[in-house]
N, C-alpha and C positions, 0 to 999 in steps of 0.2 A: 320330383327331382331327388335323386339320391344325394344323401348328405356325405360330403367329403370329410373323412376323419383323419386328423393328423396327430392326435394325442397319444396314440399307441406306438410304442417304440419297437415293436417286433420287426425283425428283418426277415422277410419271407423267403429269401433265396439263400439262406444259410444251408447249403446242401448237407453239411455234416451235422446231424442232429445230436451227436454225442460229444461235441466240443473237442474233437481231436485236432482241430487246427488251432493255431496260436494267434489270437487277434493282435497281440502285441507286436508280432513280427510282420504284420501286414497281410497275412494269409486269410483273413476273415472277409468274405464278400460283403460289400456294402452297397447301399443305394446311392446312385449319383443324383444329388439334388438338382443339378442343372438339367438333366434329361428325364429324370423319373424312372429310369431303367436300372437294372442290376447286372453286375458282373458275377456270374455264378462259377466261372472258371478263372483261376488266377494265374497271372504271368509267372513263369519259371517253375510251375508245378510239374512233377513227373507223373506220367500217366501209364496205366496198363490197359490194353484193349482186350475185349472179350467178345467173341462171336459164337453163336449157337445155330449153325445152319442145319437143315435137315440132311439126311443121308444121301439124297439124290443130287444135291448141289455140287457141281464140279469144283475141284480144288482151286482152279484158276479163277473161277467166279468168286469164291470165298476170299481169295487173296485180293482181288480187285475191290471188293466191298470193304475189306480192312484197310486197304490203301486209301480209299476215300475217307473212312473214319479217321485214319491217321492224319490226313490232310485237314479234316475238320478240327481235330484236336489241336494241331499246330496253328491253324488259323485263330483259334481261341486263346493261344498263348501257352499251351502245354507241350511238354517234351515227352514223346512216346518212347518207352524203354523196353516194352515187351508186348507180345501178342499171344493170346490164348484162344484156341478153337476147340469146341466140343460138338461132335455131331450127335444130335438127338432127334427122335421122331417129333417130339414137341418139348419145349423148355420145361424145366422143373417148376412146378407151381409155387414152391416155397422160395427157392433161391436162384431160379432161372437156369443155373448149371447144376450138375449132379454133385454129390458129396465129395467124391474123389477129386474132381476138377476144382471144386471150391477150396479143398485143402491145398492143392497145388498153388492156386492163386494166393491164398493166405500166406503160405510159406515164402513165396517170392516177394510179396508186399512187405512182410516182416523183415526179410533179409535185406532188401534194397531200400527200405523206408520210402517206397513210392507213396505219393500223397493222394492219388486218385485212381479209381477204376472206372473205365468208360465202357458201356455195353452198346452194341450195335442194334439195339431194339429198344422200344419203350418198355420200361418196367412198371409193374403194377405197384400201388402204394405198399402192399404187404411185402413184395419182393424187395423193394427199395429199403424198407425198414429192416428186413431180415439180413440183407447183405451188409448193411451198415453195422448191425449188431455183431456179425461174424468177422468182418474185415477191419472194422474200426478206422476206416478212412472214408473220404468223400466218395460217394457213388453218383455217377452221372450217366443218364441214359441218352440215347441218340436224340430224342426229342428236345431234352433240356439243353444239350450241347448246341443244336441248331438254333434254338431260341436265343441262347446266350450270344452266338455270333451275330444274329440279327440285332440284338441289343447294342453290341459294340459298333455295328455299322450304321445304325439308324441316325440320320442327321436332322431331318425335318421334324416339326412338331407332330405331324400326322404319323410318320413312321415310328417315332418314339412312343406315341400313344398306342399304336397298334401292337408294338412289341410288349409294352407293359401289360396290355390286356391279355396277350397270349401267356405271359409269365404267370399272372394271377390265375388264369384258367387252368394252367398246368398244376399250380401249387395247391389249389383249393382241395381236391380230393386226397392230397398227400399231407394235410395238416396234422393228422393223427400222429404221424411219425415224428413231428417236431417236438412232441412233449413226452416221448417215452421215458426220458430221464427223470420225469416228474411223477412217474407211476407211484412211487412210494409215498408221495405227499398227498395222494388222493384220499378223500374220505370214504367210509365204508358204505354209506347209503345214499338214497336219492336226496334226502333232506340234509345230508352232511357232506356236501361236495367239498373236496379239498381245493387248494389254490390252482393245481394243475388243470383240473377239469373246468373250472371257471375260466381259466386263461384260454383254453382251446376254443371254448364257445365264443369268447370275446373275439378271438382271432378270426374265426369263421365269419362272424358278422362283419368285422372290419374288411375282410377280403371281398365278401359279397357286395358290400357297399362300394368298395373301390371298383369292382367290376362294373356295377351299374353306372357309376360316375364316368368311367372310361368309355362305356358304350354310348352314353349320351354325348360325350365329347366328340366321339367319332362320327356320330350322326350329324353334328354341326359341321365337321370337316367334309363329310360326304355332300352336304347341301352346297357348300362352297365349291367343291370340286365339280359337282354337276353344273353349277352356274358357269364355271370356267369352260367346261366342255361344250356347253350349249353355245357359248360365244364363238366357238371354232367352226361353226357351220359354214359350208361353202368351200371347204378344203378337205382333201382326202387325209385320213389318219392312218399311219402305219406304225405297228408295234414290233419291236425286236423281241423275240421270245427264244427260249432254249434252256438247256441244262446249265447249271452254274459253272462259271469259269470256262466258257467256250469261246469267248472273245466278242461278246455283244457290245460292250462299251468301247472297245477298240474300233469296231465297225461304225458305231455311232459317231465317234470322233472323226473318223475318216470321211463319212458321208456329210456330216454337218459342219465340219471344220471347227468343231468346238473342243472343249477340254473337259469332258466327263471323266470322273475318276475311274481309272482302269488299273487293275493289279492282278498278278498271278496268285490270287487267293480265292477261296470259295466265298460267295456272297459279297464280292467287292461292291456290288450295287444292291442296295435295299430300297432306297428312294427312287421313285420313277422320275425320269428326266425327259422333258419334251423340248424339241428344237424344231425350228422351221428350216426346211431343206428345199433347195431348188435344183432340179436336175433336168437339163434340156428344156429350160423355160417352163417346167412343170413344178409348181410349188406344192408341198405337202408337209404335214406335221409328223415327225418321227419320235417315237417314245422308246427309251431304254428301260426295260422293266426288270424286276427281280428274277433271278434265275431259279429254276426248279431243281429238285433233287429227289433221289430215291427216298421213300419213307418220309416225305415232307409232312410235318405234323399238321393234322387237320385243323387244329386250333389256330395255327399260323395262317392257313388259307382263309379261314373265317375272319380272323382279325384284320388281314390285309385286303379286305373287300374293296376299299376305295382305291388302293394301289392297283389291284387286279382289274378294276373297271377300265383302266387304260387299254387292257387287252380285250376285254369283252366288247368295248365300244369302238374298237379299231375297224377300219375297212379292209385292211390287208395285214397279215402276219408274216414276218420274215423269221422263219425258224432256223436259227444258227446251230450248227452241229460241229463238234470237235471230232473230225474224222481220224485224227491221230490216236484217239482214245481206244483201247482194246474193246471196250463195250459200247461203242458209239450207237449201235443199233438198239441196245437196251435203253440207252439214254433218250433216243428218239421216242421209244415207246413210253417212257416215263413222262416226257413232255406232252405227248399226245393224250395220255390218260389224264394228266392234270388239266389240260385244256378242256377235256370232256367234263371234268369235275366242276369247272367254273363256267360251263356252257359257252365255250368259245371254239369248239372243235370244227364247226361247220363254216368257218370263215375262209376266204381265199388265202392261199399260202404260197410263199416262195421259200424253197428249201436251199439253204446256203451251207455247203460243207466247207468249213474253215480249217486252217492249219494243215493244208496239204504239204507244206514244206517240212512238217514234222512226221508225216506218215511213213511207217516202215512195215515191210512184210515180215520182219524178223520177230519171232515169238520166243527166242531162246532165253531172254532175260527172265521170263516168267518161271522157267524151270529152275533158275538159280536162286530165286528169292523164297526159300522155304522157311518155315518157322513152326513153332510148337503146334502139334496137332494136325499137320498137313503133309501130304505127299504131293510132289509135283506131278501133273498129268504127263504120262509117257507119250512120246512122239506127237507133241502138239503140232497140229497142221500149220503150215505157213498161211499167212493172211493173203488174200488176193491182191494183185497189183492195183495201183491207183487207176490205171486204165480199165481194168476189169470192173472195178467198182463203179466207175463212171458209166460204163456201158450198161451195167445191171440197173443202176438207179435211174438212168435216163429212160430205160425201157419200162420199168415197173411203176414209176411214180406218176400219179395224175397231175401233181403240182409241178411247176417249173423247178428245175434243179440247176445249180451252178457250183463249181468247185473253185475256192479261192484261198489265198493266204493274206489275211489282213496285215500281218506283221511284215511280210515281204512285198506287199502291194501287188501280188500276183492276181491277174484277172479282175482287178478292181474296176477298170473301165467297163468291162463286160457286165459286172454287177450293177454299176450305175445305169447303164443303158437298159438292162433288163428291168430294173426297178422303175425307171422312168416310164417305160412302155406300159407296165402294169398299173402304175399310178394314173397315167393318162387315160387308160381304158376305164378304170374305176371312176375317175372324175366325170367323164362324159356319160357314164351310166347313172351316176348319182345326181349330177347337176347338168342335164342335157342343154339347158338354155343359158348356162353361165360359163363364160370364158375364164380360164385361170388368170389370176392377177398376180404378176410378179412385182413386188414392191422394190423400188430402187433403193440402193444402200445410201 
């Protein structure tokens, strides 16, 4: 059993290793004693976004990716003031961006007093260290930003533990950077270690012990969850899956007549929610699960094993898609790839295209929203009409497809009927000798 250590006071999520934030004014991230998780991004901070796409990526795609990063930053409480883009065959190994672009970013940060720079990729420990040394502000990469949002959203003990494990796993290889300001205090030889070197070794041990403790804690939660799932035998299990912020929780509330938290923010749902639903006298269990996203940190997928088990052990997946999003097809691919990663891609699936009320064929707005380092694509083609999309997907998909608006309640009766038919089919396949039991209210 790993020993839980509370005596050491180091705060592992202090992203700024050079003390450029002022703890007196509330800008220093701290551990929440109630949840055990950390806020690595602080309310009211101003942020600069940086993307380094390769030279083959279309400008509109780069803009959509930065729009998503901006939405992530705003969800975490930051105010985005500037975006920088540099096209490279591969990122600079030392500072991720080239020297010239780094100088531009530094000049802007110094002029505007921006408090944070957010990169749309995961930075290596050395890149993180070098960027902080150059820019003298907090550096946050995409992985840490997503983990931070999960920490803010986690409510249950299981979700909080999963997030804390992901935080420590992210931080462990980056501990060297935490003590660069103590370099001058270090001793000159192996037998004469200075206080800085002793401290980092202590911190590594503390973090490893904490990781072991959290893993053991999650194993206990997993056993409890497995026991609960085994008690649900005899009833079909359906899981809502999809990209983040596509309307899964709204559909959950509508189908189950419950009040699951739904909000127009990324990762509004981190904890899985299970409700009993009855459609056309056919009962089943419906799970609302955490949304997926491009470049979802692997450590989060690993940490959220027990949450993702709701998907792995479901009989039917309802894949919800935001058809109004310009890159909805890429989002479908991201979700399908993630389902493969968690060994859930071979399950029966119902494809639900949501937000048809917000769908537009107009692409002119993309050409107007230019920013540093980008040129709008010329003559961007119009998107196909909704009817054309319906015809295309109805023809090419092996899985059942339906187009709805959960917000406007469009085609909801059709969704209920389609879902009830598929649940009934699965029920009689799984439990041929068992009639569905509808409990009276």
